[in-house]
Structure formats: C-alpha cells, structure tokens
N, C-alpha and C positions, 0 to 999 in steps of 0.2 A: 220401371222404378218410381215409386211415389215418394215424392220430396217436397219440402217447403224451403224458401229461401228467406231469411231474416238478416237484414243489414243491421250491423251494430257498431256503434261508436263508444269507446270508453271514455271515461271521465279524463283520462289523460291525452286523448286525442287520437289513439290508434283506431283504424277502421277495418272492418272486414265483414265476412259473411258466416252465418251460423246455419248450417245446412241440417234439417231434420229429416233423416232419411228413414222410412218406416221400417222396423224390423231388422235393420242393418246390425250385424253381429260385431262389426268393426268400426272403431274410431279413427278417422284420419285427420291429422292437424298440419298446416302449413303456416310459416311465418316468413315474410319477406321484407327485406330492407332494400333501398335504393342505395347500395353500398358496394357495388361491384368495383372492377378495376379502374374504370374511368372517374370514379369519385376519390381516389387516392390522391393525396397531394404530392406533386412532383411525380405524377403517373408514368413518365415515360422512363423514369429510373427507379421507381419504387411501386409499380403496379401489383406485385405480388404480396404486399401487405395485405391486401384484402383476402387473398387466398390462404396466406399462412394465418390470419386472424379467423377465418371460417374453420380451419383445422383445430386450432386450439380452443374456440368456443364450443365446438361441438364435441370436444374430446375430454374436457376438463372444466371444472368451476370450483367455486370456493368452498361448496358442500361436499364435492368429491375432487380433491385436487389430484387423486391417482387416477389416470385414465383408464387403467385396467378395471378398477373398482367401479368406475362410473358406468363403464360398458357392462359390467357384469350386473350392476343394479337395474340398467335399462332393459336388458333382455332376458331376464330371469323367467318370465311368462311368454317369451316369444315376441316381444315388441321389436319393431323396427325403427331405426332413426339414421338420418344422413343429413348432409348439408352440401350445398353447390355454390358456386360463385361463377358468374359471367361479367361481361363488361359492365352490365348495368345493376345486377341484383346479387344479393346474398340471401339465399333461401335455407331454411331449416325445416325439416320435415319428419314426421313421425306417423306411425300407425300401431295400433294395439288392439287387443280384445276389449269388448265393450266394458267388461267388469273392472278393468283397471285404468280406464282412462284419466281419472283424477290423479292417480300416482304418476302416470307418464306425463301429464300436463304439468305437473309440480317440477318433474325433472326438466322439462322444456323451458320452464321459467328460469331454471338456474342456469341453462345455456344462453338465453336471451340477456339476462341481467347481471350475472355474476362470473364472467370469465375470469380464468385464472392466468393472470400475466406473470408466469413464472419464467425465469431465464432458463432453466434446464429444459422444460417443455417447449419453450420457444426455439432453442437449438434443436431439439429432436424433431419438431414439425418443419422446421425449415428443411431439414435433411429429408423428411418425407415429401415435402413439395419438390424439392430438387429430382427426386426419383421419380414423381409422377410426371414431372414435365419432360424429363429425359426419355421416359417411355413413350411420349408422344412424337419424338423426333423421328421415328421410324414408321409412323402412321401417315399414309399418304393424305388422306383427307384432312387432317389435322395440320399437316405442313403447308399443302398447297393453298387452301382457302384463306388462311389469314394472309399470305403473301400476295395473292390477287387482290384482296381487299384493301391492304395497305397500298398497293400500287395504284389503286382506283380512288385513293383520297380518304379512306376511313381512317381514324386515327386508332388503329389497331396496333398490337404487338404481334409478331410472330412468336412462336414457342421458343426458338433459340434467343430471341431478344427478351421474351419473358423470364427465361432461365437465368440470364445474366443479371436481372434486377434482384434476384434472391439474396445474394451477397450484400446487396446495399442496405438491407433492411435492420432496424434495431426494434428493440421491444417497444421504444417510445412510439416509433411509426405505427405500431399496431394499436398502441393505447389511444393514440390522437385520433386514428381512423374509426375506432371503436366509438369514441365519446363524440365525433362528428355525425356519425351515420345511425348508431343504434338509439334512436329517440323515438318516444312514443308517437309523435307526428309522422315519422318516416316508416312506421310499421304498417303492414297490412297483413291480414290474416284469413284462413279460411279453415272451418271447424265442419266436419262432416259425420254424422253418426244418428243413432236413434236417441233424440234428445227430447222428446214430447214430454217426459215426466220429469225432466231436470234442466230445463231451459234456464231457470235462475241460477243453477249451480255451474253452468257453463259460463255465464256472464261473469259471475263472481271470481272464477278462475282466470278470465281474461283481464278483469280489473286488477288481479293480483300481480299482472306483469309491470312491475315498478320501474319502468324505464324513465329517464330523465325527461324532463318537458322543455319546452322552448326552442325546439328544433324545427324542422320543416321537412316535408315530402319534396325531395329535390326533383328538379326538371330533368327530362330526357335531353341527352345530347344530340346534336345535329352535325352532319358533315357535309363539305361540298366535294360532289363526286365528279369524276371524269373518266373518259376512256384511258387505257393504259396499254403500253405494249405487253405482248405475250411474256408470260413469267415461266420460268423453268427452274426445278430443283432436280438437278441430274444425280442419278444414283445407278452405278454400274451394276450393283447387285439386284436390281428390281427390273426384270424384263417386262412384267405387265405394266404399261403405262397408264396411270390415272389421269384422266382429264377433267378439267373444270371449265365451264362456260358461265359467266355471270353477266347479266343484263339489268339495267337499273332504270327506274323511272323517278324523278326527284319529288314524290309526293306519296301520301298513304292512301292504299286502296280502300274501298268501303268493303263491308262483308258481302254483299252480293257480287261485287267486282271479285273478290277472292274466290268466290264459288265458280265463277265462269272460268276463271284461270285454273282452279282445281279440274274442272271438266276437260279443258285443253291439255292439261299435264296427263289425265289419264288417258286421253286419245292418243297422245303422243309416246308415252312410256310406261302406262299402268300396267299393262298386261302382255301376254305371249302374242296377243292378237294386236298390239298396238303398232301405230305407223312408223316409229324409230325403233323402240326396243324389239318389237316382234319381228319386223322386217330385218333388222340387224342379226338377230338370232337365226333366221332362216337363211340368210346369206353366210352365216358362219363367220361373221367378222368382230363379233362382240358378244362377251357372255352375261354381262349385266351393266345396266344403265338406269338412270331416273332423273325425274325432273321435278321441281316444285317453286312455288311462289311465296315469298315471305314478304310481309308488309310490316312496317313501324312507322313513327311519327314523322319522319322526314324524307323517307324513300321506300320503294318497293323493289324486291330483287326476284328476277325469274332466273333460274339456274337450271343447268344440265351437268350431270356428272357420270362418269363410268370408266371402265378400265378395257383397254384392247392391247394387242401387241403393236409394235412400232410399225410393222408392215401394213397392219390393217388401219392405222388411225386416219390416213387420208380418205379411205373409203367410207369409214364412220362419219366423218365431217362432211364428205360428199352427201351422204344419206341425210344428216341433220339439215344441212343447208336446203336440200330438196324439199324436205318436208316443211320446213318453215317457211320456204317460198310459197308453198301450197296454201298455208295457213294466211299469209299475206295477202294472196289472191282471193280470199274467201272460201277456199274449197274445204269446207266442214260438212262432212256426211252426216245426213240426218239420223241414220242408223248408229253411226259411231257415238252421236251425242246423246241419243237415247240410252245406248249401252253404258255411257259413263254416268248417266244420271241414275240409272237402275243400280249400278255398282256403289254410288255413293249413298243411295237410300239404304241400301243393305248394311254397309259399313255404319251408317247412322244407327240402324236398328240394333246392331252389335256393340255400339260404343260405348254405352255406360251400363255396366252390370255390378258395379260395386261402389261402395261410398268413396273409396280412393279415385277411381275413375271419374266420379261425378265431381269431386274436389278439384281434380286436375283440369277438368273441362271449364269449370268457372274460374279458377284462379287466375289462369293466363291472361284472360282479358280484363278482369277485375283488377289484378295487379298493375296492369299496363295503364288502364285509363279510366278504372272505376265503373266500366259498363258491367251490368249483371245480364248475361246472356240467357236466353230463353230457350231451352233445347228443343221445345215444341215448334220454335220457328225455324229450324235448321231444314225440314223438308221443303218447305216453300221456297227458300233460297236455293235449293238444290234443283227443283222443278223449274225455277225461273231463269235458270242458264239458258242462253240462246245464242246461236251462231253470230248475229250482229255484234252482240256485245263482246263475244270472245274474239271476234276478228279485230273489233276497235281497239281492245286492250292490247292485243299482240302487236298491231300496228304502232301503238303508242311507245312500246319498249323499243321497237326499231327506230322510230322517228326521233327519240331522246338521244340516241347514238351514244349511250353511256355504257361501256362493255369492255370485256377483255377475257383472256383465255389462259389457263395455267396447266402446265404439265409437270407430272411427277414419275421420274423413272429412267431407265437407260435409253435416253433419247437426247437429241441436242437442240439448241437454239434454232438452227435452221428449220428443223420441223416444226417447232412451236411457231415461229414466224410464218411459215407456209399455211398452217391451219388457222392462223389469226388472219391470214389474206382471205382464205377461203370463206371464213364466217363474216368477213367485212362485206361481201356482197350483199348481205341483208340490209345494211344500214346505209 
C-alpha cells in the first residue's frame, strides 16, 4: 500500500497525522483525548463519568439532540462510527466512503465540540452503561484481569467496583470532565484516505474543530507495582477455569525488545507447534491459551492466559514452569526462532490492506508518545530478534519478581495458592 504521512498542528494546538493513501475508497478518522477513567476527578468514586460522557457525546449533540436522528444521519450512506473509553483515553472513530467524508467530518465535529448535556439522555446513558458493565460480570477475562492488576498495585477498578460508581454521577460531573479534557491541546487525530487532491480541504476541516484552548496534553499515570498473592473469583457454575499469569518489569521496553518478546511468545504459545500451547494440546490438558507482552511508560507486562479443567490445572502449570525454566537456561531452538520470524514476516505482509488498518497501526504509537512509526522498519526489527536478547529479557521479568496468578471458575483458594507456589519456582 502506497501512502505518505503528513504531521499537522492546527492553529488551536491539536496535533495529528494526515495519511494520503493512494486510491483508497474509504476515509478513516480517529480523534483521541487523554480523558479516560484515571483523569476523572474523584476517580475512585466517579470513574464512570468518562464512560457515560463517551456514550452521550457519541450519541447526541446540539445539532442532533435526538440520538436516533443522529444515528440515521450518520449511517445513511453506510458510514460507521463508534467511541471507546479506557483508563487513559477517550477515542472517537469513524469511517465512510470517500465521496462523503466532508459530511461525516462535520458530524464528528458536532460530537467533539457540541455534546448535548441533557438530563433525560444522561439518565438513559447511565442505564446503558450499567447494562454494559453488568454484562461484563460473567466474562472471565474482564473479571480476573482487573482484580489481579489491582492486587499488584495498579490503580484500577474491577468491574463490580466500576459499576458501583455509576449511581454517584451527576450531569455536572460529566460537564466538568468534558471541559477539563476536551481541549484542543489534549486532542490527537489521524485521518487516512486518498487526499492528494484535497489536502487543503482536510486541513480546513480540522481547523474547524473549535475546541477550547488553554488546556494541556495530560501526562500518563504511573503505579508502584509489587507481587501479590493468588487471586480467585469463585463461580460454581463455571467448570472451565480461566487462569491468568502476570509478570512485570518496571520500565518501558524498546520496540526491538518488544519484537524479541513477540518471537518468544510465538515459540511458547503461538501455534499448535508451540512449546506450551502445542504440547498442552497434544497432552489433552488444555484447549486454548495465549501469551503476549505489553509495554507502556512505566512498566511492561508479560502475561499468559488460558482455560482448563480444575483437574488439569496442575499439569498445565507444571508444563508452563518447565518451558519457562528452559527459557531461563537459554534453551531457544534456532529452528523455532526462525519459524517465529517467518510467521511474523508473513503477518507483517498481511497487516495493512486498508486505510483503516494503516490508521490503526500509526495511531496507537502516535497517540501514546508522538512517534510516527515507519512500516518499512518492521522487517528489520523482526529479523534482528535473537536468542541472547530473548533470554536476557525473559530473565529480567523473573529477576524483578513482580508477578501474580488469578483464577476464575469453580475452584478454590487452595488450588490458586498451589499454582502460585508452582510458578514461584521461577523467581
């Protein structure tokens, strides 16, 4: 895919990327504010102010106070829009056919600059957020992940705790959060489409997003992390036990380091031929599992997750410990590493086929720290992964001794504690 990247700063102080994607029939747009839960005043009691605000802003505005009519106007030619909230960010996204991007851009401007703070809609969206959160209470991953994180020192809320905050909200809480966070300086954007003939029109549309000025791009939060006892969410009605292993190192990994960890995770859990997932399937003790490494400003996490029966959990953890001990000893097979690189290169070639995929690839890092990634650099970092670096990084996670285990399902604390003890042999 041929594209060029133009970084642009509006006169009000918003910054972003305009991606000119040759012959793209679709325009993708993303707008992000550091306005997530952690930036809410009185976060522990009112975190969901960010979530309810997202629902209201994306659903109703001063030009279209009726959410149904706004939805009808937005989607009449097949356009898509949505919004998301995390601990850090509130993001607004849209995609549309190339012929109608100016109209969709104007509707997005209404979302960003003219939310409709109506009491009736506020009550409706509080109800919708309650329903959304309540739906998560039976999802193993959404339940055990935040609990393990909270136990390890992250200033997170579990979903039951988050649900309790909804009733504490007032419309004024949302209005204050909007005024604090939705400023020009706190906004980042990515626009992707075939803009070679109308770049000035794109810039004019961005200039028209008349957010207030005098704000700031908020700093990212940091947490002091530590090991924690095993966590358990007991559910008699869930026979398949979901497990989660989290290991932390208190620093950000570089991009090359992340590629080395990606290679290791592929070797361990990436395919039916992998050393943990593949062997577990051959042994008949586990249907599915995975692992990944995530990195942010003050910590990096290496995690494993899967699901097994209560009877098979000890054998699954024995296998995980056995294979991680092999990694600690430096036992990385050259053929396994070559296979991991080959797989990653293939995924790289398949990775960006649309303007939306390109926007997603660039926006994540750009929104995080302003880095404009170069897709052509990816193969070099994939090829550079090597055994010595993989082993060094794995040992770093073990040496830092910041870790915990969580279980969700019809098991007991004794099982959770015994699995924690098995894993403790690595640290």
